[in-house]
Each structure stands twice: as C-alpha cells, then as structure tokens.
ROLOKE-765826 format. One record per residue: x, y, z of N, C-alpha, C in turn. Coordinates in steps of 0.02 Angstrom, whole numbers, padded with zeros to 5 digits, always signed. Each point is the difference from the previous one (the first is absolute). Last residue first. Example, Ala and Ser with C-alpha at 12.3 -4.5 7.8 and 13.67 -1.06 7.14 Angstrom:
REM residues 2
+00642-00112+00354+00042+00059+00003-00039+00055+00037/+00015-00286-00004-00045+00059+00000+00045+00060+00000/
REM end
This chain:
REM residues 343
-00766-00251-01082-00040-00037-00034-00074+00043+00016/+00288+00094-00009-00067-00024+00048-00072-00031-00051/+00211+00091-00101-00005-00077+00030-00039-00029+00034/+00071+00263-00010+00000-00050-00037+00016-00063+00027/-00060+00204+00131-00046-00055-00016+00027-00038-00050/+00055+00221+00096-00019-00022-00087-00007-00056+00006/+00014+00067+00207+00000+00073-00037-00004-00024-00077/+00019-00154+00180-00053+00026-00011-00018+00050-00029/+00174-00214-00038-00004+00052+00026-00069+00043+00003/+00084-00266+00006-00038+00052-00042+00005+00053+00031/+00079-00269+00021+00024+00062+00035-00021+00061-00046/-00004-00216-00048-00065+00001+00023+00011+00062+00042/+00203-00099-00113-00052+00016-00031-00064+00044+00005/+00217-00014+00148-00061-00033-00015-00034+00040-00058/+00198+00115+00000-00015-00038+00063-00053-00055-00027/+00240+00166-00098-00059-00059-00008-00024-00033+00067/+00145+00239-00081-00029-00054+00068-00063-00045-00027/+00226+00195-00093-00076-00034-00024-00011-00058+00050/+00155+00246+00023-00020-00052-00006-00070-00051-00018/+00209+00228-00025-00089-00033-00031-00011-00067+00017/+00218+00216+00091-00032-00089-00028-00067+00008+00005/+00110+00206+00100+00038-00029-00078-00017-00063-00034/-00174+00084+00198+00059+00044-00033+00022-00006-00067/-00158-00166+00084+00058+00009+00035+00060+00051-00015/-00269-00108-00076+00048+00062-00011+00030-00009+00073/-00169-00204-00130+00021+00036+00051+00069+00036+00008/-00211-00160-00106+00052+00053-00029+00026+00052+00069/-00163-00255-00039+00024+00076+00032+00051+00031-00015/-00199-00225-00057+00055+00046-00020+00030+00060+00050/-00196-00167-00023+00052-00029+00058+00071+00044-00033/-00152+00029-00175-00049-00032+00068+00061-00029+00021/+00054+00220-00129-00042-00057-00005-00004-00030+00053/+00072+00196+00090-00017-00004-00077-00040-00039-00008/+00058+00143+00217-00011-00077-00021-00012+00022-00080/+00177+00127+00132-00061+00012-00027-00006-00076-00008/+00161+00186+00148-00014-00050-00011-00071+00016-00042/+00209+00141+00138-00057-00011-00014-00022-00050-00047/+00181+00027+00134-00025+00064+00020-00088+00002-00016/+00203-00174+00090-00033+00015-00047-00038+00044+00006/+00257-00105+00088-00077+00020+00013-00043-00002-00059/+00239-00071+00037-00016+00072-00013-00070+00019+00019/+00028-00235-00051+00047+00024+00020+00001+00078+00005/-00203-00173+00004+00046+00019-00045+00050+00050+00030/-00210-00194+00072+00054+00031+00014+00045+00014-00059/-00240-00065+00074+00028+00013-00064+00063+00037+00008/-00166-00110+00195+00042+00045-00035+00033-00007-00061/-00227-00071+00186+00079-00025-00029+00024+00071-00031/-00212-00014+00135+00016-00074-00034+00059-00021-00014/-00125+00159+00194+00080+00011-00036-00006-00066-00033/-00245+00107+00087+00051-00038+00030+00075-00014-00071/-00230+00128+00000+00059+00042+00027+00061-00058+00051/-00232-00036-00109+00027+00003+00065+00039+00041+00023/-00033-00055-00224-00031+00058+00004-00021+00012+00077/+00245-00096-00064-00067-00046-00028-00033+00057+00032/+00248+00062-00091-00071-00016+00063-00050-00033-00021/+00263+00044-00095-00069-00018-00040-00018-00031+00085/+00221+00164-00106-00018-00042+00057-00077-00014-00026/+00237+00061-00132-00067+00003-00018-00043-00036+00073/+00243+00088+00003-00022-00022-00052-00065+00032-00002/+00145+00067+00144+00048-00054+00000-00046-00045-00053/-00068+00205+00055+00081+00022+00015+00034-00065-00008/-00255+00031-00092+00033+00007+00056+00080-00006-00008/-00259-00011-00109+00055+00028-00031+00033+00008+00071/-00230-00133+00003+00019+00043-00007+00077+00023+00001/-00258-00160-00012+00062+00023-00018+00039+00059+00018/-00220-00156+00064+00015+00046-00002+00079+00017-00025/-00247-00166-00020+00069+00010+00026+00022+00061-00034/-00205-00101-00072+00012+00049+00069+00039-00001+00021/-00080-00114-00196+00026-00047+00066-00008+00059+00062/+00081+00061-00238-00083-00014+00012-00045-00028+00059/+00238+00142+00011-00039-00052-00039-00074-00011+00028/+00145+00241+00035-00017-00059+00025-00020-00062-00054/+00174+00233+00067-00050-00042-00054-00015-00052+00054/+00173+00225+00014-00039-00041+00042-00054-00027-00057/+00260+00141+00041-00049-00004-00048-00055-00052+00041/+00172+00073+00162-00002+00050-00048-00081-00020-00047/+00140-00054+00249-00051-00025-00045-00017+00051-00035/+00190-00007+00175-00007+00036-00042-00050-00045-00085/+00102-00175+00173-00005+00074+00007-00016+00024-00059/-00005-00231+00084+00052+00022-00047+00019+00063-00019/-00187-00059+00161+00102-00020+00019+00039+00020-00045/-00281+00089+00023+00079-00042-00049+00084-00006+00026/-00296+00002+00084+00075+00048+00024+00048-00034-00050/-00281+00021-00026+00065-00036+00026+00042+00040+00011/-00234+00055-00001+00002-00044-00032+00057-00055+00019/-00124+00198+00136+00048-00015-00030+00009-00074-00016/-00209+00183-00014+00031-00050+00036+00070-00017-00030/-00243+00143-00015+00065+00004-00014+00019-00050+00039/-00233+00038-00046+00037-00029+00040+00081-00017-00037/-00131+00133-00170-00024+00004+00065+00028-00057+00044/-00036+00174-00225+00044-00060+00006-00005+00000+00083/-00188+00078-00204+00060+00027+00073+00025-00072+00009/-00167+00078-00239+00051-00044+00040+00048+00029+00065/-00260+00085-00092+00067-00009-00013+00023-00016+00036/-00240+00009-00012+00017+00000-00046+00070-00003-00029/-00084+00039+00230-00021+00041-00045+00033-00026-00060/+00118-00146+00110-00040+00050+00041-00019+00053-00052/+00129-00256+00007-00032+00063-00045-00053+00025+00053/+00267-00120+00025-00076-00004+00033-00030+00041-00049/+00223-00150+00006-00022+00051-00028-00064-00006+00012/+00243-00061+00165-00080-00012-00038-00023+00038-00042/+00265-00022+00050-00055+00038+00037-00068-00042-00042/+00269-00041+00069-00056-00007-00037-00043+00017+00009/+00291+00029+00003-00071+00003+00051-00038-00038-00041/+00269-00025+00047-00042+00013-00070-00075+00004+00043/+00281+00041+00080-00066-00004+00002-00039-00004-00064/+00196+00072+00153+00025-00060-00068-00049-00022-00011/+00013+00184+00174+00056-00046-00007+00002-00019-00048/-00179+00142+00103+00068+00021-00011+00061-00047+00018/-00302+00053-00032+00072-00032+00025+00054+00016-00031/-00300+00027+00018+00053+00018-00022+00068-00032+00038/-00256-00090-00115+00042+00020+00090+00076+00006+00000/-00148-00147-00182-00043+00069+00026+00032+00017+00084/+00068-00151-00174-00084-00006-00025-00008+00035+00048/+00261-00020-00080-00062+00033+00027-00064-00019-00013/+00296-00063+00003-00065-00012-00061-00072+00026+00038/+00288+00081+00065-00062-00072-00003-00044+00021-00043/+00201+00100+00109+00016-00043-00044-00049-00036-00017/+00069+00236+00132-00046-00047-00023+00021-00044-00059/+00183+00098+00203-00062+00041-00031-00032-00080-00071/+00195-00020+00140-00051+00022+00054-00054+00022-00035/+00214-00046-00108-00052-00056-00002-00043+00002+00066/+00125+00169-00186-00013+00004+00067-00048-00074+00019/+00148+00125-00205-00045-00066+00029+00016+00026+00069/+00065+00152-00252+00014-00019+00081-00039-00047+00015/-00037+00143-00190+00050-00077+00001+00008-00014+00053/-00161+00186-00033-00004-00030-00079+00053-00059+00015/-00110+00075+00190+00047+00070-00035+00044-00018-00066/-00102-00200+00120-00015+00064-00003+00051+00037-00004/-00107-00266+00024+00042+00033-00034-00024+00071+00002/-00110-00170+00122+00064+00007+00021+00057+00031-00046/-00265+00018-00039+00055+00041+00047+00061-00006+00034/-00158-00113-00177+00049-00009+00014+00032+00070+00037/-00261-00148-00036+00038+00058+00028+00071-00002-00005/-00209-00112-00148+00046-00004+00034+00038+00049+00044/-00261-00097-00053+00046+00069-00014+00059-00037+00027/-00248-00109-00081+00070-00009+00024+00043+00064-00013/-00282-00054-00005+00066+00032-00010+00042-00014+00027/-00239-00135-00056+00052+00011+00059+00058+00044-00047/-00198-00073-00094-00032+00019+00086+00055+00011+00021/-00015-00099-00220+00031+00086+00003-00036+00023+00065/+00043-00235-00103-00067+00025-00006+00006+00068+00039/+00213-00107+00007-00045-00020-00083-00063+00029-00019/+00152+00152+00152-00012-00071+00022-00019-00017-00079/+00128+00209-00020-00051-00004+00027+00006-00084+00008/+00203+00197+00017-00043-00048-00053-00063-00029+00048/+00241+00176+00010-00066-00013+00013-00026-00041-00043/+00261+00118+00109-00049-00039-00049-00070-00011+00008/+00102+00183+00143+00067-00033-00070-00062-00038-00037/+00020+00201+00220-00054-00048-00035+00030-00031-00061/+00120+00090+00212+00002+00017-00049-00039-00046-00044/-00066+00035+00230+00070+00029+00008+00021+00028-00079/-00285-00016+00080+00073-00042-00024+00069+00049+00010/-00226+00077+00018+00009-00033+00066+00064-00044-00016/-00219+00031-00160+00042+00050+00015+00045-00029+00076/-00206-00055-00217+00034-00014+00061+00066+00043+00010/-00151+00050-00181-00039-00059+00025+00032-00018+00070/-00042+00228-00181+00061-00043+00051-00051-00043+00056/-00080+00092-00264+00000-00006+00075+00057-00034+00034/-00121+00124-00244+00083-00029+00022-00025-00004+00071/-00157+00010-00232+00003+00007+00074+00064-00016+00018/-00131-00017-00210+00062+00043+00014+00008+00039+00063/-00159-00162-00096-00043+00056+00021+00072+00052+00012/+00034-00219-00117-00064+00018+00003-00028+00063+00004/+00207-00092+00065+00004+00027-00079-00061+00017-00016/+00114-00025+00253-00071-00020-00033+00011+00027-00071/+00183-00030+00200-00026+00030-00045-00044-00024-00039/+00157-00021+00257-00038-00029-00070-00041+00045-00047/+00214-00028+00206-00052+00047-00033-00034-00063-00049/+00185+00026+00251-00027-00052-00083-00062+00045-00041/+00214+00117+00151-00052-00040+00019-00018-00046-00064/+00170+00190+00143+00008-00076-00035-00064-00026+00004/-00028+00258+00012+00027-00064+00051+00021-00033-00055/+00017+00237-00098-00050-00058+00028+00025-00041+00027/+00139+00170-00102-00051+00035+00017-00073-00039+00033/+00302-00025-00031-00076-00022-00014-00049+00048+00029/+00235+00096-00111-00026-00031+00075-00069-00026-00008/+00099+00003-00223+00011+00029+00042-00031-00007+00051/+00149-00180-00166-00074+00038+00010-00010+00051+00060/+00208-00139-00065-00031+00025-00069-00090+00015-00009/+00196-00079+00176+00004+00063-00020-00029+00021-00061/-00028-00199+00160+00067-00006-00045-00005+00061-00044/-00167-00004+00172+00063-00020+00035+00061-00021-00061/-00222+00077-00067+00041+00057+00027+00047-00029+00038/-00106-00160-00112+00025+00044-00035+00041+00066+00001/-00133-00188+00131+00081-00017-00021+00025+00045-00023/-00215-00007+00118+00048+00072+00009+00057-00041-00019/-00243-00138-00050+00047+00029+00054+00040+00067-00023/-00219-00140-00087+00039+00067-00014+00042+00027+00058/-00194-00217-00147+00050+00023+00054+00040+00069+00009/-00243-00113-00120+00077+00000-00007+00020+00020+00076/-00213-00089-00192+00018+00015+00068+00075+00012+00015/-00254+00034-00173+00105-00020-00020+00008+00015+00078/-00246-00087-00147+00026+00039+00067+00082+00000+00007/-00152-00159-00132+00022+00047-00019+00048+00068+00015/-00127-00212+00075-00038+00035-00029+00033+00051-00039/+00141-00159+00097-00076-00042-00047-00032+00066-00014/+00230+00083+00091-00056-00037+00024-00043-00019-00076/+00276+00070+00033-00069+00028-00048-00042-00068+00025/+00235+00108+00106-00026-00056-00030-00072+00030-00028/+00272+00100+00109-00075-00001-00051-00026-00055-00009/+00228+00155+00115-00024-00059-00018-00078-00015-00018/+00127+00220+00057+00055-00055+00007-00030-00072-00042/-00001+00287+00016-00039-00046+00004+00040-00079-00024/+00064+00259+00129+00018-00065-00048-00052-00056-00010/-00093+00204+00106+00080-00019+00025+00043-00033-00069/-00229+00133-00058+00012-00048+00037+00078+00005-00005/-00153+00244-00025+00041-00070-00053+00007-00062+00078/-00220+00145-00029+00060+00006+00043+00045-00054-00027/-00212+00059-00080+00044+00064+00001+00079-00022+00026/-00177-00168+00011-00034+00062+00000+00035+00067+00000/+00143-00193-00012-00050-00005+00063-00052+00059+00001/+00165-00059-00232-00025+00022+00070-00041-00032+00046/+00049-00107-00244+00055+00067+00021+00012+00029+00069/-00125-00208-00185+00001+00029+00082+00058+00040+00007/-00010-00095-00213-00058-00011+00038-00017+00051+00035/+00162+00030-00215-00016+00015+00081-00072-00025+00019/+00152-00083-00215-00061+00028+00004-00018+00020+00084/+00190-00092-00216-00021+00003+00052-00056+00051+00014/+00140-00150-00216-00036+00055+00036-00005-00013+00049/+00146-00138-00136-00024-00008+00064-00032+00058+00030/+00053-00042-00250+00070+00028+00045-00027+00012+00090/-00015-00222-00087+00033+00056-00014-00064+00065-00023/-00095-00176+00140+00018-00009-00039+00027+00073-00026/-00121-00053+00196+00055-00062+00014+00026+00023-00076/-00120+00199+00139-00012-00045-00064+00063-00067-00011/-00093+00159+00217+00052+00000-00040-00004-00072-00054/-00080+00170+00232-00029-00046-00041+00038-00007-00072/+00041+00102+00290-00018+00022-00069-00002-00070-00060/-00001+00128+00257-00031-00056-00013-00001+00015-00092/+00151+00147+00171-00084-00034+00002+00000-00067-00032/+00163+00250+00045-00007-00061-00027-00058-00025-00003/+00109+00257-00017-00033-00037+00035+00000-00081-00022/+00199+00210-00032-00040-00053-00032-00064-00026+00033/+00212+00107+00069-00039+00052-00048-00070-00043-00036/+00160-00124+00134+00008+00055+00045-00058+00050-00029/-00057-00253-00091+00064+00026+00018-00008+00068+00054/-00140-00225-00073-00009+00054-00013+00078+00030+00016/-00092-00215+00023+00008+00036+00052-00001+00081-00010/-00141-00223-00116+00054+00048-00019+00005+00058+00052/-00106-00248-00054-00009+00027+00060+00059+00050-00027/-00160-00148-00175+00071+00023+00023-00003+00049+00064/-00147-00190-00175-00016+00065+00036+00071+00002+00044/-00067-00092-00251+00042-00010+00059-00013+00064+00052/-00149-00136-00217+00064+00021+00032+00030-00011+00043/-00243-00003-00127+00065-00052-00012+00071+00028+00008/-00159+00019+00205-00031+00000-00055+00060-00044-00060/+00124+00004+00204-00060+00042-00001-00006+00011-00078/+00178-00114+00180-00030+00011-00058-00079+00015-00004/+00211+00061+00137-00051-00053+00002-00023+00002-00061/+00220+00109+00168-00053-00004-00049-00051-00052+00008/+00236+00142+00141-00039-00040-00005-00052-00008-00085/+00167+00191+00011+00016-00068+00057-00056-00062-00017/+00128+00246-00134-00035-00046+00010-00005-00046+00063/+00068+00262-00053+00027-00064+00013-00057-00046+00014/-00037+00182-00179+00065-00001+00050+00020-00048+00047/-00124+00001-00260-00025-00005+00063+00068+00003+00043/-00045-00006-00230+00017+00060+00012-00007+00002+00073/+00076-00224-00141-00042+00048+00019+00007+00068+00011/+00129-00238-00127-00001+00060+00007-00077+00036+00027/+00123-00243+00032-00041+00037-00019+00000+00082+00009/+00186-00238-00045-00030+00053+00043-00071+00030-00021/+00091-00258-00010+00020+00059-00038-00043+00060+00025/+00090-00291+00021-00035+00070+00038+00029+00061-00050/-00059-00294+00002+00022+00059-00044-00014+00056+00032/+00002-00280+00020-00024+00067+00020+00043+00048-00024/-00080-00288-00036+00037+00067-00001-00022+00054+00013/-00149-00184+00002+00053-00034+00045+00065+00063-00019/-00185+00014-00125+00026-00073-00006+00044-00003+00045/-00043+00224-00022-00023-00025-00063+00031-00078+00026/-00039+00264+00104+00001-00070+00040-00024-00043-00058/+00080+00269+00056-00006-00036-00065+00001-00072+00022/+00011+00229+00162+00034-00064-00040-00040-00034-00021/+00019+00264+00064-00048-00047+00004+00045-00070-00043/+00023+00257+00139+00025-00051-00040-00051-00070-00014/+00083+00281+00120-00052-00047+00000+00029-00044-00069/+00132+00165+00176-00021-00037-00061-00048-00028+00011/+00144+00209+00137-00035-00064+00017-00019-00019-00091/+00187+00179+00167-00069-00015-00053-00019-00070-00006/+00170+00212+00140-00031-00065+00016-00064+00008-00083/+00236+00097-00013-00070+00044+00014-00042-00080+00013/+00246+00037-00070-00012-00015+00071-00071+00012+00022/+00093-00010-00219+00013+00064+00020+00002+00013+00075/-00039-00207-00154+00058+00025+00005+00034+00077+00016/-00229-00126+00129+00037-00009-00067+00075+00028-00005/-00133-00135+00229+00043+00075-00024+00012-00002-00091/-00201-00144+00124+00060-00010-00018+00022+00060-00012/-00228-00133+00100+00030+00086-00030+00068-00021+00005/-00166-00210-00053+00020+00034+00064+00030+00065-00012/-00159-00109-00198+00054-00007+00038+00006+00046+00064/-00213-00114-00145+00043+00054+00010+00042-00018+00041/-00152-00164-00178+00021+00010+00054+00030+00067+00018/-00150-00186-00154+00014+00081+00011+00022+00001+00079/-00022-00206-00205+00008+00017+00063+00015+00060+00034/-00134-00161-00228+00047+00067+00026+00006-00002+00063/-00156-00145-00141+00076-00038+00012+00039+00043+00040/-00203+00046-00107+00055+00010-00039+00051-00041+00013/-00210-00001+00093-00030-00003-00073+00062+00007-00039/-00006+00010+00245-00008-00053-00024-00006-00009-00050/+00137+00171+00143-00043+00009-00037-00026-00090-00045/+00111+00120+00245+00014-00061-00040-00062+00015-00066/+00140+00144+00204-00062+00020-00050-00001-00076-00051/+00161+00120+00192-00001-00087-00014-00086-00002-00021/+00125+00185+00157-00065-00035-00045-00016-00057-00019/+00252+00094+00090-00069+00015+00009-00043-00032-00042/+00252-00040-00008-00033+00035+00039-00056-00011+00064/+00211-00047-00191-00066-00040+00004-00028+00005+00065/+00194+00136-00113-00057-00007-00031-00059-00037+00015/+00227+00097+00110-00049-00053+00038-00066-00009-00067/+00279+00022-00070-00057+00048+00019-00059-00052+00023/+00226-00103-00039+00017+00080-00008-00062+00031+00031/-00018-00222-00075+00054-00012+00072-00008+00087+00006/-00166-00152-00126+00030+00071-00017+00030+00007+00074/-00151-00218-00121+00037+00030+00057+00049+00079-00015/-00221-00222-00048+00033+00049-00024+00051+00035+00071/-00115-00201+00005-00011+00009-00064+00030+00057-00018/-00001-00209+00195+00036+00078-00021-00007+00019-00066/-00156-00188+00144+00062+00009-00041+00006+00073-00007/-00114-00210+00182+00010+00061-00009+00043+00026-00054/-00186-00201+00085+00072+00032-00033-00008+00070+00000/-00148-00240+00112+00004+00081-00040+00077-00004+00003/-00133-00211+00033+00054+00015-00016+00024+00075-00031/-00198-00126+00135+00027-00038-00008+00078+00032-00037/-00196+00181+00064+00013-00069-00048+00055-00040+00016/-00086+00218+00109+00068+00026-00048-00016-00080-00035/-00156+00045+00164+00011+00056-00049+00061-00008-00029/-00063-00171+00121-00067-00002-00046+00002+00085-00047/+00167-00068+00193+00008-00025-00068-00067+00009-00055/-00011+00101+00217+00046+00038-00049+00019-00028-00054/-00118-00093+00213-00035+00019-00070+00033+00047-00064/+00087-00079+00228+00003-00058-00043-00040+00033-00079/+00160+00158+00142-00061-00016+00004-00002-00058-00039/+00168+00123-00008-00017+00038+00071-00070-00065+00017/+00213+00002-00212-00061-00008+00026-00007-00003+00092/+00160+00102-00223-00004-00010+00063-00068-00004+00027/+00181-00003-00237-00094+00015+00019+00033-00021+00080/+00168+00112-00207-00029-00064+00021-00078+00003+00034/+00278+00136-00085-00086+00003+00001-00011-00056+00027/+00222+00159-00025-00021-00060+00052-00077+00008-00009/+00196+00085-00192-00049+00030+00072-00020-00082+00007/+00236+00003-00111-00058-00023-00026-00061+00032+00072/+00273+00089-00009-00070-00068+00012-00056+00000-00034/+00221+00105-00109-00030+00000+00035-00068-00046+00020/
REM end
C-alpha cells in the first residue's frame, strides 16, 4: 500500500512564519480497520495523554457504535488504549477544570448534552447541561470554554440524520451556558450545520464552521455550506465570525460575517494560534487563514482532517479517521486554547 500523501502548500509569504524553516508531518498511530481518530483531541499537558473519539462504525452485530480512546505520548512513542464510559455517542471535547468536557449526542431514548469526565479511571462522568430549558438538544457537536468559565457549543442535527436521535426540536444553533447563574442562552442561529467553534486569542471574536455540504448523514452536496462565519448565513463550505459585545452585562454575538470559504470543503474543527491565525480541518488537510481571512497555506493530509489540537509549542496532533498525525511547526506557533509555550 502506498504511503499517504502529506505536505505543506504555501499561498502567502507569511505562511513561513507559521511553519518555520523545517516543518514536519509524522504518522503516529494507524488502525486500518476502525475510524478511531475522528473528533475531540483533548491534550492533557500534565500527563502527556491525548483523548479522542471515534467515528461511528458497525459492531459485530451490525449496530452503529463508537469508542473513546486515549493515546499515551512518551518520548516520541504513542500507545492507544480504550476509555470505558457510559456516554452514548461522543464527539467534540475540551479541557475543563481537572478533566474533560465532552459533547454527547445522546440516543433515541436518552438525552445528550455536555458531560464532564474525570481523566482518571474509572472515568466517572457528570452531566453539566442536558437541555435548553427542558427541550432536548439535537446532537451537541463541538465545545469551547471561555476565560470567564462560560461554555459555548454548537448543536447541528447530525444525530437525527444518522438515525441516532429523535426528530429535532430546536434549530441548529450556537449556545452558551453560564455555570455561575446556570442560564443557557441561544447565541446565534441561521446555520445549515454549525460544527466547530473557537475564540480569537483576545476572545473578542467567535468563529463557527458550517459543514452544510455534508447532510443526511453521509451524502455530500457541493452547493451547500462549507464555510466559517464571523456573521452571516451561507450555503457552501463556510466559516463565519462574530464580534462579542456586552449588553446589559451579558455577551451577544454581533456583526456576523463570512470569514472564509474553504475550498478544501467541509471545514470541521477550528482553532486559533496566539497571532490570531485561524486553522480548520478540511477534506484536504488543515487550512490556515490570517485574522483577516486571507488563506496563508495548507497542511496537506491525504483523506483530510476532521479535527486537531495544538499541544506543545509548535505541535499539532491531527486526526484522519484511521490515522493520527503529529505536525511540527515553528515553536513560536502556539495554540490560543492551551497556550503551551506562550510567554
């Protein structure tokens, strides 16, 4: 079998500031039979462990299932082991307190929501948010935690399209939960399939990807959304951006605008570095845009990248369904979420 094609493609001179003079892509783990490396990608700095969720796959009875795993990273070696939990269908995740906050789709008979999990066996879990004022969420997809402790997440209808959830009772929206007041608010609507979400380094901008190109669970329609928003609906491969404004003591998302169209299609996970550059996993790898929406370059990964994480300084771990990749960029390229290596 031929080795997968990986590499770097520069579209702007400043991409070299991101990559450094000698960027590297290394295959860390591979399971040719199961899509183990699909979503989340939560790096625990204190233990050197990397938690991931798999894509759905049929078990020995033909029933769709998924698994949680953690990869132990020790001196350049990688060992994958299963994490046994009582969650239904996990997807995105983020560092939260001393553990992980997971997105749980739920099932046909059980509500999902945001679930806190200990990073230590037996991996005890505790629901954080399960409904929008009593109404079940559709299928919570990706999540980020702001510096004030508030939790923001996306809620598309993929669970219903995949036969995992009942018919949706809410629009596909972005939500915010305030742990101090226990209030849950809808923050943005008008999406096709809101997916990834992240903040700019100063948290004045929220970015949301829309993967409306993928619908009905599996089929692809190239005329639908593949974008990143800053603020305005679209229907093709988009990323949107919103400004965060405070009114009556509460945050609102304003100035919705199209941030970028992903020509690599289906932008999923999204992250920022400390310079404000925006990264998103697409069907051709990871695309990198400037804060002004200019495509700087791409980290090319054959088969694409669903999600990824900044770990140590200049390091990205990228998930490719059956493969886990380590990408080494310039050590000055630091992720805005964990800020490991940031001065």
